[in-house]
C-alpha positions in Angstrom: 169.6 -13.9 298.3 172.3 -12.2 300.2 173.0 -8.5 300.0 176.1 -6.4 300.5 176.2 -5.2 304.1 177.3 -1.8 302.9 175.2 -1.1 299.8 172.1 -2.7 298.4 173.6 -5.1 295.8 172.5 -8.8 295.9 174.8 -11.7 295.3 172.7 -12.6 292.2 174.3 -9.9 290.1 176.4 -11.9 287.6 180.1 -11.9 288.5 179.8 -9.9 291.8 181.9 -11.1 294.7 181.8 -10.5 298.5 184.5 -10.4 301.1 184.5 -12.1 304.5 182.6 -9.1 306.0 179.9 -9.4 303.4 180.9 -6.3 301.5 180.6 -6.4 297.7 183.6 -5.9 295.4 182.1 -2.6 294.0 182.1 -1.1 297.5 185.6 -2.4 298.2 186.9 -0.9 294.9 185.2 2.4 295.7 186.9 2.5 299.1 190.2 1.7 297.6 190.0 4.9 295.5 191.5 6.6 298.6 194.8 4.9 298.0 195.0 5.7 294.3 197.5 8.3 293.3 195.2 10.2 290.9 197.9 12.7 290.0 200.1 9.9 288.8 197.2 8.4 286.8 196.5 11.8 285.2 200.1 12.0 284.1 199.7 8.6 282.5 196.6 9.7 280.8 198.3 12.8 279.4 201.1 10.6 278.1 198.6 8.4 276.4 196.9 11.4 274.7 200.3 12.8 273.7 201.1 9.5 272.0 198.1 10.0 269.6 197.6 13.8 269.5 197.7 15.1 266.0 198.5 11.7 264.5 196.4 12.3 261.4 197.8 15.8 260.7 196.5 19.3 261.3 192.7 19.1 261.7 192.6 15.3 261.6 190.8 13.3 264.2 193.2 11.8 266.8 190.8 9.9 269.0 187.3 8.5 269.0 184.6 8.4 271.7 181.7 6.0 271.9 178.7 8.2 272.9 175.0 8.0 273.5 174.5 11.7 274.1 173.9 11.1 277.8 175.5 12.7 280.9 178.6 10.5 280.7 179.1 11.2 277.0 179.1 15.0 277.8 181.7 14.4 280.4 183.9 12.3 278.2 183.9 14.8 275.3 184.6 17.6 277.7 187.7 15.8 279.1 189.1 14.7 275.8 188.5 17.9 273.8 188.5 20.7 276.3 190.9 19.4 279.0 193.3 17.2 277.0 193.2 19.2 273.7 192.4 16.3 271.5 190.2 16.4 268.4 187.7 13.5 268.9 185.3 12.0 266.4 182.2 10.6 268.1 180.4 7.3 267.2 176.9 6.5 268.3 174.2 3.9 267.7 170.5 4.7 267.5 168.0 2.2 268.9 165.2 3.2 266.5 162.6 3.5 269.3 160.6 6.7 269.8 162.9 9.1 271.5 162.1 11.3 274.5 162.4 15.0 274.0 165.5 15.0 276.3 167.1 12.2 274.2 166.5 14.2 270.9 168.0 17.3 272.5 171.0 15.7 274.1 172.6 14.1 271.1 172.3 17.4 269.2 173.6 19.3 272.3 176.7 17.3 272.6 177.7 18.1 269.1 176.7 21.8 269.2 178.2 22.5 272.7 181.6 20.9 272.1 181.9 21.3 268.4 182.2 17.6 267.4 181.3 15.5 264.5 179.0 12.5 265.3 178.7 9.5 263.0 175.6 7.6 264.0 174.6 4.0 263.0 170.9 3.7 262.4 170.4 -0.1 262.3 168.3 -1.9 259.8 164.9 -1.8 261.4 163.5 -4.9 259.6 166.4 -7.0 261.0 166.2 -5.3 264.4 162.5 -6.3 264.8 163.1 -9.9 263.7 166.1 -10.3 266.1 164.4 -8.5 268.9 161.6 -11.0 268.9 164.0 -13.9 268.8 166.4 -12.7 271.5 163.5 -11.5 273.7 161.6 -14.8 273.6 164.6 -17.1 273.8 167.1 -15.2 276.0 165.2 -12.3 277.6 167.6 -10.0 275.7 165.4 -7.9 273.5 168.0 -5.3 272.6 170.9 -7.7 272.0 171.2 -6.5 268.3 171.4 -2.8 269.4 173.7 -3.5 272.4 176.0 -5.6 270.3 176.3 -2.8 267.7 177.0 -0.3 270.6 180.1 -2.3 271.3 181.2 -3.3 267.8 180.3 -0.3 265.6 182.8 2.1 267.3 185.5 -0.6 266.9 184.9 -0.8 263.2 184.7 2.9 262.7 187.8 3.7 264.8 189.8 1.4 262.4 188.3 3.1 259.4 189.2 6.5 260.7 192.6 5.5 261.9 191.9 6.7 265.5 193.4 3.9 267.6 192.6 5.7 270.9 189.0 4.8 271.4 187.5 6.2 274.6 184.8 4.6 276.8 183.5 5.8 280.1 183.5 3.5 283.1 184.7 0.0 283.4 181.3 -1.4 284.4 182.5 -4.7 285.9 185.1 -3.0 288.1 183.0 0.0 289.1 179.8 -1.9 289.9 180.7 -5.6 290.1 180.8 -8.0 287.2 182.6 -10.8 285.3 185.6 -8.8 284.2 186.5 -7.4 287.6 190.0 -6.0 286.8 191.3 -2.5 287.3 192.8 -1.7 283.9 192.8 1.2 281.5 192.4 -1.1 278.5 188.8 -1.7 277.3 189.9 -4.4 274.9 188.0 -7.1 276.7 184.7 -5.4 277.1 183.3 -6.9 273.9 183.0 -10.1 275.9 181.0 -8.8 278.8 177.5 -10.1 279.6 175.7 -7.4 277.6 177.7 -7.6 274.4 178.7 -11.2 274.3 177.8 -13.0 271.0 174.9 -15.4 270.7 174.9 -18.7 268.7 174.7 -17.9 265.0 172.1 -20.6 264.4 169.7 -18.8 266.8 170.1 -15.5 264.8 169.9 -16.6 261.2 166.6 -17.3 259.4 163.3 -15.5 259.0 165.0 -13.1 256.6 168.2 -12.6 258.6 171.4 -13.6 256.9 175.1 -13.1 257.7 175.0 -9.9 255.6 172.6 -8.3 258.1 174.8 -9.4 261.0 178.1 -8.0 259.5 178.5 -5.1 262.0 177.7 -7.3 265.0 180.9 -9.2 264.4 184.0 -7.8 266.2 187.0 -6.8 264.0 189.6 -9.5 263.5 192.3 -10.0 266.1 194.7 -8.4 263.6 192.5 -5.3 263.2 191.9 -5.1 267.0 195.7 -5.0 267.5 195.5 -1.6 265.7 193.3 -0.2 268.4 194.0 1.1 271.9 190.6 1.2 273.6 190.6 2.7 277.0 188.4 3.4 280.1 188.3 7.0 281.2 187.4 5.8 284.7 190.8 4.3 285.2 192.5 7.7 285.0 189.8 9.9 286.6 187.5 9.1 289.6 184.2 8.1 288.1 181.0 9.6 289.6 177.7 9.4 287.8 176.3 12.4 289.7 179.3 14.5 289.2 179.1 13.7 285.4 175.4 14.7 285.5 176.2 18.0 287.2 178.8 18.8 284.5 176.4 17.8 281.7 173.6 20.0 283.1 176.0 23.0 283.1 176.6 22.4 279.4 172.9 22.1 278.3 172.1 18.5 279.0 168.4 17.9 279.7 167.1 15.3 282.1 163.5 14.0 282.3 162.2 16.6 284.8 158.8 17.8 283.7 158.7 15.1 280.9 158.4 11.7 282.5 158.5 10.3 286.0 159.6 6.7 285.6 158.1 4.2 288.0 161.1 1.9 288.2 163.9 4.4 288.5 165.0 6.6 291.4 166.7 9.2 289.2 165.7 11.1 286.1 169.0 11.3 284.1 170.3 7.9 283.3 169.3 6.0 280.1 166.7 8.6 279.2 167.0 8.5 275.3 164.0 6.2 274.8 161.4 4.4 276.8 161.2 1.0 275.0 164.9 0.3 275.5 164.4 0.2 279.3 162.5 -3.1 279.0 166.0 -4.6 278.4 167.6 -3.1 281.5 164.6 -3.9 283.7 164.8 -7.6 282.7 167.5 -7.9 285.3 164.7 -7.9 287.9 162.9 -11.1 287.0 166.3 -12.8 286.3 168.4 -11.6 289.2 166.0 -9.8 291.6 167.3 -6.3 291.2 167.0 -3.5 288.6 167.7 0.2 288.2 166.6 1.3 291.7 169.1 -1.1 293.2 171.9 -0.1 290.8 171.5 3.6 291.6 170.9 3.4 295.3 174.0 1.3 295.6 176.0 4.1 294.0 174.3 6.7 296.1 175.3 4.9 299.3 178.9 4.8 298.1 178.8 8.5 297.2 177.4 9.3 300.7 174.1 10.6 299.3 171.8 8.0 301.0 171.8 5.8 304.0 171.2 2.1 303.4 167.8 2.3 305.2 166.7 5.1 302.8 167.9 3.2 299.9 166.0 0.1 300.9 162.7 2.0 301.0 163.4 3.3 297.5 164.1 -0.2 296.2 160.9 -1.6 297.8 158.9 1.1 296.0 160.5 1.2 292.6 162.6 -1.8 291.5 159.7 -4.1 290.5 157.6 -1.5 288.9 158.5 -1.5 285.1 157.0 1.7 283.8 153.9 1.2 281.6 155.1 3.6 278.9 158.1 1.4 278.4 155.8 -1.6 277.9 153.6 0.3 275.5 156.4 1.6 273.3 158.1 -1.8 273.3 154.8 -3.6 272.3 154.0 -1.1 269.6 157.4 -1.3 268.0 157.3 -5.1 267.9 153.6 -5.7 267.4 153.0 -7.6 270.6 149.8 -7.2 272.6 150.5 -6.4 276.3 149.0 -9.8 277.2 151.6 -11.5 274.9 154.3 -9.3 276.4 153.6 -10.3 280.0 153.1 -13.9 279.1 156.7 -14.0 277.7 158.0 -11.9 280.6 156.5 -14.5 283.0 158.9 -17.2 281.7 161.9 -15.2 282.8 161.1 -15.0 286.5 163.8 -17.0 288.4 161.8 -19.5 290.5 164.8 -19.9 292.9 164.4 -16.3 294.1 160.7 -15.5 293.2 157.3 -16.8 294.2 153.8 -15.7 293.5 151.7 -14.1 296.3 148.0 -14.5 296.8 147.2 -12.0 294.1 149.3 -13.8 291.5 152.1 -11.2 291.6 155.7 -12.3 291.5 157.5 -11.3 294.8 161.0 -11.9 296.0 161.4 -14.7 298.5 164.2 -12.9 300.4 163.8 -9.1 299.8 166.4 -6.8 301.2 163.8 -5.1 303.5 163.3 -8.4 305.3 167.0 -9.1 305.8 168.2 -9.0 309.4 
């Protein structure tokens, strides 16, 4: 494994690229922000909002926002409703896992604080459990059903409510490195990213799952998609996870302070709605050798909050250590024993970058803290 010489991101992250100096594209893009005319971008953003503002008459919704209730959702709703004067309707997808106290509070808070209607999709739990087992055991993607709905449900609902302007937060591939590394305001292509991409239908059907249960996981037709104008807010405004967090806190957002100190995270405010869901995001570790600690320390280096040396120590301590509460909630939801869970998890360790030490623990062959 090779690592960005500026941040902590390895070359195993799908789609990431490095320049001749060994700097990853995410760091390069962040540095290039200095050359962006953000005032001009804001004028473009205002023109986009003006195009749709009031399109459904007085009191009608004129844009939609895909939200989770998290820090970024708070920021997006603030910008569209309070800064741009739009009348957004919010679409969310619940994952059906036991929620944290913060998670329960935050989705309610975003509606109460900004005065917005939220339409939530609560997926069919029977189908979710069947598909979670299939996609976990075959692909190491236990939350594929939920993640797919997170991308498709807002598209379907924006069409139904005639709100073409569908707002998303950051362009993940461009901000952090990925397969769709293009600076664009249009979020039309994000349905094909690595998280949301479709799986073979033959692997999903059966065991009680038919095409009827999968209806909402299918993207709208090309003709219907042409009715939409999905956008990334990060194209028009500089995106900063910590700045969004500070805004959200000022408007009543709760983090996990005093509730849960997660062993595999270095912050307490991202993806905090439920514990079981984090098994999915942590699975990057056995597959690609990095997880949430790497993701966030890389951002913190770019934001000037950590030195690379400080970040590496945090990665050494946290990245590998999937929190036991995540495992317990996940196993209880699906009916696995923890022995069964870890036996399945063992199959996803990438033997090219991992080996077992004398105690039988999987360890990286080329960890960042041993790089010269």
